[in-house]
C-alpha positions in Angstrom: -30.0 10.5 -10.9 -29.0 12.4 -8.2 -27.1 15.4 -8.9 -24.4 16.4 -6.5 -22.1 19.9 -6.8 -18.3 19.4 -6.5 -15.2 22.1 -6.6 -11.9 22.9 -7.0 -10.7 25.2 -4.4 -7.0 24.5 -4.8 -8.2 26.9 -8.4 -8.4 30.1 -6.2 -11.3 30.1 -3.6 -12.0 31.0 0.3 -13.6 29.7 2.4 -16.4 32.5 2.5 -17.0 31.7 -1.6 -16.9 28.0 -0.6 -19.5 28.4 2.3 -21.7 30.5 -0.3 -21.7 27.9 -3.0 -22.5 25.3 -0.3 -25.4 27.2 0.9 -26.8 27.6 -2.3 -26.5 24.0 -3.4 -28.2 23.0 0.2 -31.1 25.7 -0.8 -31.7 24.6 -4.0 -32.1 20.9 -3.2 -28.3 19.4 -4.7 -27.6 16.0 -3.1 -24.1 17.2 -2.0 -21.5 19.7 -1.6 -18.0 18.4 -2.4 -14.6 19.4 -3.1 -11.3 18.4 -4.2 -8.1 17.9 -1.9 -5.5 19.4 -3.7 -2.6 22.6 -2.8 -1.8 23.5 -6.1 -3.1 25.1 -8.7 -3.7 23.3 -12.4 -3.8 25.0 -15.3 -3.5 29.1 -16.6 -5.3 30.3 -13.6 -3.4 32.4 -10.4 -4.6 30.4 -7.9 -5.0 33.0 -5.7 -5.9 33.6 -3.0 -4.1 30.2 -2.2 -5.2 26.9 -1.2 -7.5 25.8 1.5 -7.2 22.4 3.3 -10.0 20.0 2.4 -10.8 18.8 6.1 -10.5 22.2 7.6 -12.9 23.7 5.1 -15.6 20.3 6.0 -15.7 21.2 9.5 -16.4 24.8 8.7 -19.0 24.0 6.6 -20.3 21.0 8.9 -20.8 23.9 11.2 -22.6 26.7 8.8 -24.3 24.2 6.8 -27.4 22.3 8.0 -28.4 19.3 6.0 -26.4 19.1 2.3 -24.3 16.4 2.8 -20.4 16.7 2.4 -17.1 15.2 1.2 -14.1 14.9 -1.0 -13.3 13.9 -3.7 -11.5 12.6 -3.1 -8.4 13.3 -0.2 -5.3 12.4 -1.5 -3.9 9.0 0.4 -0.6 10.7 0.5 -1.3 13.7 2.3 -2.4 12.1 6.1 -1.8 8.8 7.7 -4.5 6.8 8.2 -4.8 6.8 11.7 -5.2 10.2 12.2 -7.2 10.5 9.3 -10.1 8.4 10.6 -10.2 10.4 13.8 -10.1 13.7 11.4 -13.1 12.1 9.3 -14.9 11.1 12.3 -14.4 14.4 14.3 -16.1 16.2 11.2 -18.8 13.3 11.0 -20.0 14.4 14.2 -19.5 18.0 13.5 -21.9 17.5 10.6 -24.8 15.5 12.4 -23.8 12.7 10.2 -23.2 14.2 6.7 -19.7 13.2 5.9 -18.3 11.0 3.1 -14.8 9.8 2.4 -13.5 9.6 -0.9 -10.0 8.1 -1.0 -7.6 7.6 -3.4 -4.1 7.4 -3.8 -2.5 10.5 -4.9 -1.6 11.6 -7.9 -0.3 15.5 -8.8 3.9 14.9 -8.0 4.0 18.7 -8.6 2.1 19.3 -5.1 4.2 17.1 -3.3 7.7 18.6 -4.5 6.0 21.9 -3.6 4.9 21.1 0.3 7.5 18.9 1.0 5.2 15.8 0.9 6.4 12.4 0.1 5.4 11.1 -3.1 6.4 7.6 -3.6 6.1 5.4 -6.8 2.6 4.4 -8.1 2.9 0.7 -7.2 3.8 2.0 -3.5 1.5 4.2 -3.4 -1.5 2.0 -4.3 0.1 -0.5 -1.8 -0.2 2.1 1.1 -4.0 2.8 -0.2 -5.3 -0.7 0.4 -3.6 -0.9 3.8 -5.6 3.0 4.4 -8.4 1.3 3.3 -8.5 -1.8 5.8 -6.9 0.7 8.9 -9.5 3.3 8.8 -12.5 1.1 8.2 -10.9 -1.6 10.5 -10.8 1.0 13.1 -14.0 2.3 12.6 -15.6 -0.8 13.1 -13.8 -2.2 16.4 -16.5 -2.6 19.1 -16.5 0.0 21.8 -14.0 -1.0 24.7 -11.8 -3.5 22.1 -8.6 -2.4 20.3 -7.5 -2.3 16.9 -4.2 -3.6 15.8 -2.7 -3.9 12.1 0.7 -5.0 10.6 1.1 -4.0 7.5 4.2 -3.6 5.0 3.8 0.5 5.4 1.9 0.8 8.3 1.5 -0.5 12.0 -1.0 0.2 14.6 -0.9 -1.3 18.4 -3.6 -2.1 20.7 -5.8 1.3 18.7 -8.6 2.1 20.9 -10.1 2.9 17.9 -12.0 6.1 19.0 -13.8 8.3 18.3 -16.4 6.8 16.5 -17.8 8.5 13.7 -21.9 9.3 14.3 -22.9 7.3 10.6 -23.0 3.7 11.5 -21.6 1.3 10.7 -19.6 4.6 8.8 -19.4 7.1 6.7 -19.5 6.2 2.6 -16.4 5.9 1.3 -15.9 6.6 -2.4 -13.6 4.9 -4.3 -12.6 6.5 -7.6 -10.5 6.0 -10.3 -10.5 4.0 -13.3 -7.4 1.9 -12.8 -8.5 -1.3 -14.4 -5.8 -3.7 -12.2 -6.3 -2.7 -8.3 -9.3 -0.1 -8.5 -12.1 -2.1 -8.8 -11.3 -4.8 -6.3 -10.4 -1.7 -4.1 -14.0 -0.8 -4.0 -15.7 -3.6 -4.7 -13.7 -4.5 -0.9 -14.2 -1.2 0.9 -16.3 1.4 -1.7 -20.1 2.3 -0.7 -19.7 4.0 -4.0 -17.8 4.0 -7.2 -16.9 7.2 -9.2 -15.5 7.7 -12.7 -14.1 11.2 -13.0 -14.2 12.7 -16.5 -14.3 10.6 -18.8 -16.7 9.8 -21.3 -20.1 7.2 -21.5 -18.1 4.5 -22.9 -15.1 4.7 -20.8 -17.2 5.1 -17.5 -19.6 2.1 -18.4 -16.4 0.1 -19.2 -15.1 1.5 -15.5 -18.6 0.5 -14.0 -18.7 -3.0 -15.8 -14.7 -4.2 -14.6 -16.0 -2.9 -11.2 -18.8 -5.1 -11.1 -17.2 -8.3 -11.8 -15.1 -7.4 -9.2 -17.9 -7.5 -6.7 -18.8 -10.8 -8.0 -15.4 -12.1 -7.8 -15.3 -10.7 -3.9 -18.8 -12.6 -3.3 -20.4 -8.9 -3.2 -23.8 -8.2 -4.4 -23.1 -5.3 -7.4 -26.2 -3.5 -6.4 -24.8 -2.5 -3.3 -22.5 -0.4 -4.5 -23.2 2.9 -5.8 -21.9 3.8 -9.4 -21.3 7.5 -9.9 -19.6 10.0 -12.7 -18.3 13.2 -12.6 -18.3 15.8 -15.5 -17.9 19.9 -15.8 -20.6 21.7 -15.9 -21.6 24.9 -17.9 -25.2 25.0 -18.9 -27.1 28.7 -20.3 -30.2 29.3 -20.9 -29.2 30.5 -24.1 -26.1 30.7 -26.7 -24.7 33.6 -25.5 -25.0 32.9 -21.7 -23.3 29.3 -22.6 -20.2 31.1 -24.5 -20.1 33.7 -21.0 -19.6 30.6 -18.6 -17.1 28.6 -21.1 -15.0 32.0 -21.3 -15.1 32.7 -17.7 -13.4 29.3 -16.9 -10.9 29.4 -20.4 -12.7 26.5 -22.1 -14.0 26.2 -25.5 -18.1 25.5 -26.0 -17.4 22.8 -28.4 -15.0 21.1 -26.3 -17.5 21.8 -23.0 -20.7 19.8 -25.1 -18.5 16.8 -26.2 -16.7 16.4 -22.6 -18.8 18.2 -20.2 -22.7 18.5 -19.1 -22.8 21.8 -21.0 -24.9 23.5 -23.5 -28.6 24.6 -23.3 -31.1 23.0 -20.2 -32.2 20.2 -22.7 -28.3 19.5 -23.8 -27.6 18.8 -20.2 -30.4 16.6 -20.0 -29.7 14.5 -22.8 -26.2 14.3 -21.5 -27.2 13.2 -17.9 -29.5 10.9 -19.2 -26.5 8.8 -20.9 -25.3 8.3 -17.5 -28.4 7.1 -16.4 -28.7 5.1 -19.1 -24.9 3.1 -18.2 -26.2 2.7 -14.6 -24.7 5.5 -12.8 -26.7 6.3 -10.0 -25.1 10.0 -9.4 -23.5 12.7 -11.1 -21.1 15.3 -9.5 -20.9 18.7 -11.4 -17.7 20.3 -11.7 -18.4 24.2 -10.7 -15.4 26.3 -11.6 -16.8 29.8 -11.3 -17.6 30.0 -7.9 -19.0 33.5 -8.1 -21.9 32.3 -10.6 -24.5 31.1 -8.2 -27.1 31.7 -10.8 -25.7 28.7 -13.1 -26.5 26.2 -9.6 -29.9 27.9 -9.5 -30.7 27.6 -13.6 -29.6 24.0 -13.1 -32.2 23.6 -10.0 -34.9 25.1 -11.8 -34.4 24.1 -15.5 -32.8 20.5 -15.6 -33.2 18.8 -12.0 -37.1 18.7 -12.2 -37.0 16.6 -15.1 -34.2 14.2 -14.3 -35.8 10.5 -13.0 
């Protein structure tokens, strides 16, 4: 089981704060540093100093880190046109020396769209657009050099695109498909994904989503074992009860609720929860770190949890 760090900068973070967490995650041996792609805070926080753009942030981190993998969980398809997004990701992949991963979803948080003037189609259209986005991005990256790429869909059309630049990673940066939608999401993961992620669900729901995606792989003629399975859970670990309560209070959460719905409690409790996700087939776990100033939190997990994970 690989542990990755996952942050929510829209809740209030500067680039320097994100860099500090990424550098510490790199130093401690976590598998990756990921960030959300949102423009508006959620819940009862100030959100100050305001949002940072996901891909501009990752471009900076690509130059300011050395070895840790970097990515989005997940980029909203409503935010960017697929052709320019393919260029952006390929560019940041080159800037990082081939350490970028693209999580891509349909977009869901309506208020950030209305607040920043971003069109927000209905759910069906967003999924239709997402499918075309996957086809375009993977098609652009797969087109051989000196050839062009053409695509005509219901929402996007490309004619004789030079399909440049190419990413450093070949055949492409890993693509992460997330969500628990039972109808179309499993098929997207089977057709386009290198990884399938289920965020903030219990083991029973996560296992069900994994099973649906494996069936979709079978239907698509793909080996289900070729798809990495992952989950995301909020993190709140302490060496004793006082430290657990302090960390829960810092993010405005109840310790009992976190123990039920997150990776929370003592290091032993955290190991037990992580093992349950490993038992249902998760290869990776994204640990959602909400208090970005608490770097000791990462150090505790790295020292007391990570060494005992199989």
